[in-house]
N, C-alpha and C positions, 0 to 999 in steps of 0.2 A: 879400563874396558872389558881385562881380563876376568875382574871380579865380577861383573855382571853376567857375563855370559856363563860363568860356573853357577851364579843364582840362578840364570834362566835355565839352565841345563837340569838343576835341582827340581826346580818346581814344575817343570815339564815332566819329571821323571814320577814325581809324586802325583801329576795329574794322571799319567796313566795307570797308575798303580791303584787308582780309585776305580778304574774300569775291570771289572771281574766276569766271568762267565755268567754269574747270576742276572747280569744286566742284559743279557742277551734273549730275546723272546721274538718268534716268527708271527708275522700277522701284518696288520696296517702301521702307517708311520705310527710312531710313538711320541706323544708329546708329554709335557709334566701337567698330570691333573689338578683340579682344583677340589680344596677342601671342601667336604661336604657339610652341609648345615644340619645340625642336631634338632630333632624333633622333641619339641618340650614336653609332648604327653607322654612319649615313650619311657619316660624317667619317673612317671607317677607309678606308685605302687598299687597293687589290687589289695583292698582292705579286706576282702572276702574271699581272697586266695590263701595257699598256703604260704608261710614265711619262709621257709625253705627254698621253694620253687621261686619266690619273689626275688630272693637274691642271687639264684642262678640267671635269672632272667636278666636281672640289672647288669651281672657282669659282662653276658653275652650282648647286649645293647651299649653298654660302656666300649667294648671291643670293635664293634660295627661303625659306632660312630667317629673314632678316631681316624684323621686324615691320611691317606694312602703315602708311601714314601716317595718321592719325587723320582721319577724314571730318567734315564738318559736322553735327551733330546737330540738325536743323532744328526737330524738335518742341519743345524746350526754348524756342528761340528764339520760335516762334509762341506758346507759352503765355504768353510774358512780353510780347509784342507786344500779344496780345489783352486783356491785363490793364491795361497801362498806357494803351491808346487811349482810355480813361474816366477816366481822371486829371483834375482841374480846370485844371491847367495848360496854357494853349494852347502853349507851348513842348515840353511833353511829347508831346502829340498830335501835333503838327507832326514831332517826333522817329520817333514810330512809324510815322507815314505816310510818312517818308523811307526807314526802314527797308523797310517794305513794298515800296515802289517799288523801292528796290534790290535787295531779291532778287528782284521780277520780272524785272528786267534781268539779273542775273548767273545766276540758279537758279531759271529758272521750272518745269520740270518738278518740282524739289524742293518747291517753295512751293504747286504745284496738288496737291500729294498733302495738302496741309493747309488748302484753299481752303474746304473745309465748316466751319472753325472760324474761318477769318479773315472771309470775306465777311458772315456776317449781324452781325459787329460794325461793320464798314463803312458797312451800312446803318443800323444806329443812330446813328452818327456824324453822319448827314445832319440828325440834331435838334440839332446844336450851335449855341451862341448865336452865334458868331464866322462871320463870312462868310470869313475866311482859311481856316479848318479845312474848313468845309464844301465849299469851292472844290477845295482839295488833295484832299479827299477823292473828289470827282468826277472828278478827275485819274487818281487811283490806281483808281477804280471802271473808268473807260473802258480803263485800261490792260489789267485784268483781262479784261475782257469781248472785246476785239482779240487777245490773246494765244493764238499758235499752239499754245503748250502747253497751253491747256484743253482741256478733253474737247468733242467735238461732238456735236452730238445724235443722231448716228447710233451713237455709242459708249456712248450713256447711256439711260436709260429717261427716261420724262417726268419733269419736276419735280411734286414734291409741295405746292410752294408755290401756295395758293388766295389768290384776291380773294373776297370776299363769301363767298356758298355755291354749291358745285360750280362753282368756276371751274376747267376745265381748264387743263393746261399749254401755254404758246405755242411754236411751234417757232421755235427759235433763227434770227436772220436769216443770209442768205448772208454771208460774212465774218468770223462774229465766232461765239464758241463758246457754250456753254449758259448760261453765265452772264450772256449777254444776256436772255435768258428770266428768270432770278433777278433780275436787276436791276429789268427794269420791272415784275415783281410786288410785289418788295419795296418801289418805290418808292411803288406805290398802296396798298400794305398801309401803310406809313408815312403817308401822305397821309390815310387813312380812319382810322387810329387817332389822329392829332394833328391837329385843326380848325385850331388856331392856326398850325402849322407852315405848312400849307397855305395860308393866308390871308397870313402875313409873309412867307414863303420859298419859295411853290409855284412863283412865277414866275421867282425868281431859279435854282432848282434846274434846271427843265426848260429854261430859257434857255442856261444854261451846259453842260448835259449835251449840246443839240444843238450847241454848238461842240466839243465832244471827240467826239461820235460823228455819225453820220449823220441828219439831221433825218427826214428821210422815214422812216427805220426806226424811230425813237422814236414817230413819230404813228401810223404804222401799227399798231404793236406796243400801245401805249398804247390805241387805239382797237378793237383787238380784244378785249383784256382787259376794257375796261368794256362792252363788249357783251354780253359773257355774265355780268355781275354782277349779281345780284337787287337791291343797294344801290342804288335808283333816284335817291335824293335826292343820294347821294353822286357817281354817275355826271353828273347834273346840273350839280353843281357843277365838277366835272372838266371837262367839255365846254366849260362857259362860259370856264374857266380858258385850256384850250387854244385855244380860238376867239380869245380875245384876243392870246394870245401871236401866234397864226397871223398875226393881220391888225396886229399892230404892232410886232413884235419885229425890229431890224435882222436877227438872227442867222437869221431863217427867210425872209430874201430869196427864196433860190434856191426853196425850196418854194413859197412865193407863186406865183411866176412859173411854176413848174410847174402848179399848180393853174390858174392864170390862164389858160393856153394851151391845156390838156388836148390837146398834140399828140401824144401817145405812148397805146398801149395801158398802158403801166404806170400813166401819169397819170391815166387814166380809171377805172383798178382801184383807186388811192390814192382817187380823190375819192368811188367808190362805199362804199369802206369807210369813211372818215370821216363821210360822209352818213348811213350807218346808224347811226353812235353818236352823231353830233351832233342825230338826231332826240330826244334827252333834252332838248333845249333848242330848242323851234321857231325861235325869233330867229336863234339860232347857227346853225340850218341856213339859213334865207334868207341871211344874211350869206353862208356857203360858195357859196352858188347865185351871189348877185353877184359874188363873187370870181371865179368860174370862167364869168361869161359865159354862165350858165343862166338867163337874164330870165324866159323863158316857165314853166319850172317852179317859179321866185321866185314868181312872180305867182299860179300854180296853189297853192302854198302859203301865201299871203297870204290866198286867198278861203277856206281850211279854219280860218283864225284866229278867222271868226266863230261856229265852233263850240266853241272854246276857251274855257276860265274866265279873264276877264281879270282878273289879281291885280295888286297894286302890283310885285311881282317881275316879272312880266311887262312891264308897262309901263317899269319902269327897264331892262330889256334892250332896248327899242324904242329908247328914249332914247338909250343908247349907241350902238345901231346908227346911228342920224341924225349923231351926232357922229362915228363913224367915216367916214360917207359925205362929210363936210366935211374929212376928214384928208388927208393927203398920200398915205397909201396908195389911197384910191378917186379919184385924180385923173383916171385913164383912165377911170373910170365917168361922173364928170361930163363930160367931152369927147365922151363917148358922146352925151350928151344934145343936142350941136350938130346929130345927125342923128337926132331924134326917129322921123321916120318910116322909118328904116332900124332903130330899136329900140324897137319900139312896145311891147313886153312890160317894157322896162326903165321905161318911164314910166309904165305902168300898175303895177308893181311899186310904185316911188316914192310914186305916188298913194295906193294901199293902204296902205302903211305911215303916210302923212299922215292917212289917215281912221282909222288905230287910235289917234292919239294924241289925247289932250285938249287943248284951247286952252291953250297954254304957249310958253315961249321957244323950246321944241324946235319945236313947231308951227309957228312963225312963221319959223325958220331953214329947215325945209326946203320950206315954201309960198314964200319968198323965191327957193329955187332953183330952182324948179320955174317959178317965174313969168319966171325970164329964160331959159326955154327956147322958141328960135324955131320957128314952125310947129306949133306943140303938137298933136300928133294924141291928141285928147282919147277918141276909140273905135276902138282897135285892131283889127286884123281878130280874126275870129271864130277860135277854136279850130278848127272842123271845116272851113275854108276851105283851111287849110294845114296841112301837117304839120310836126311839130318838126325832122326832117331838111332841110325846106326853108327854114327859117328860121336853123338852123346848120349853114353849111358843113363844121364840123370832122368828117373821117371816122371818126374813134374816139367821137366824141360819140353819133354816130348810131346807135350800137350799144347805147347804154347803155338799158337798159330802165327808162324813167322809171316805167312804170304800177307795176311790182314795187316801186321807192324811195317812191313815193307811199303804196302799200299799207302798206309797212313803218313808214312815218310814223304812219300811223292807228293801227296796232299799238300802237306805242310810247306815244302818246297816251292810249289805251284802258290800258293798265297803269298809267300814271301816275294816271289818273282813279280807277281800283279802290283803288290803295294810298292815295290821298288820302281816299277815302270811308271805308276801314276804319280809317284814322286819325281821322276825325271821330267815327265810331260809337264807338270805343273811348274816344275824350275825352268824349262825350256820357254812355257809362256811368259814368266816373269820376266827373263833376260830380254825378251823380243819386246815385251811393254816398254822396258827399261833402255831399249834401244842396245844393248849389248850384244856382241856377236859370239856365237859360241866357239 
């Protein structure tokens, strides 16, 4: 058996070596052309013409009459690859991904003619049980979305792929082709249809994808898609996962620093984009504000928590936030407590979080932290005495419309409340029909 595998591996490598960049050709689907029939009259010499000219004409005619070299018929190859990628054997799947990667390197124009058949199968492969296959699959997907041979958004109509109900296509990011849009949509569709995959491998897939591609583009794109979907429960779960990855993963170190500083107009735009989607999870929204040094707005949001329904899930998220505050990621935030008089809204925000917690180990943890703050300002300045721009000196942060963001937060919370009430009424009616007393 081992000998057979070695032979098969050698044959496979030899076959791959036969494909070179010279096989690549943009245009319609490529087939093996038939040999041309020779024209008998074309070989007859013109007796009245010059002998030298006749000889040259004969050579040219002979060259034209030779059959063309057989070209690579990639359609048949793609058909085999898309069939075998779903075989049980891990080695077979790896071999298929090897072939697709090789074709992307050697014949990108030809392979993109059949990408509509290949890409959906690659998206399905993300559900594979083995991390090795999933990781290699992500690498191949990353190659596809960054390939210059791929169609740009300008050269194609908008994607018909949708998330939830009525999700419009997302414009592909600069430097990537239209399949970046497909990738982000397909990823969320896969997670939405497979809750187990989201829980077990969601973090792994997103973190690895952020290594292969630009993390900022990924987060902005996923955020824009989730903002449009009507599946509020799924949006909340995704926001909580994305927020956890953002705050804890080493792969997103640069993105964290970008959001922490908010030193450019682009970073502020990203913050606002994430904020609008993060509103699906109130605690995640506060953590985003704390990460970005937007302490006054964080305090403002925490005051709104009194109007929200406090559930077990909500308290669990608050508990996780306190654990994060004690983690290395928020070292800079804890050091800011040494200058409590310069960061009154940070102190107020942390005390607000403390007031949300029931008496527990987490409560004691945060309480001990706050008790270490020197010259603790219990009552910070009133919001009316100083404008936010006077407290935050960052020029681009001053241009953020905080009132608009706050109103958006309220709108999202109302949507969640309505959906919850509808579900409760439906459950009540169901129990009533079954004769079950509430």
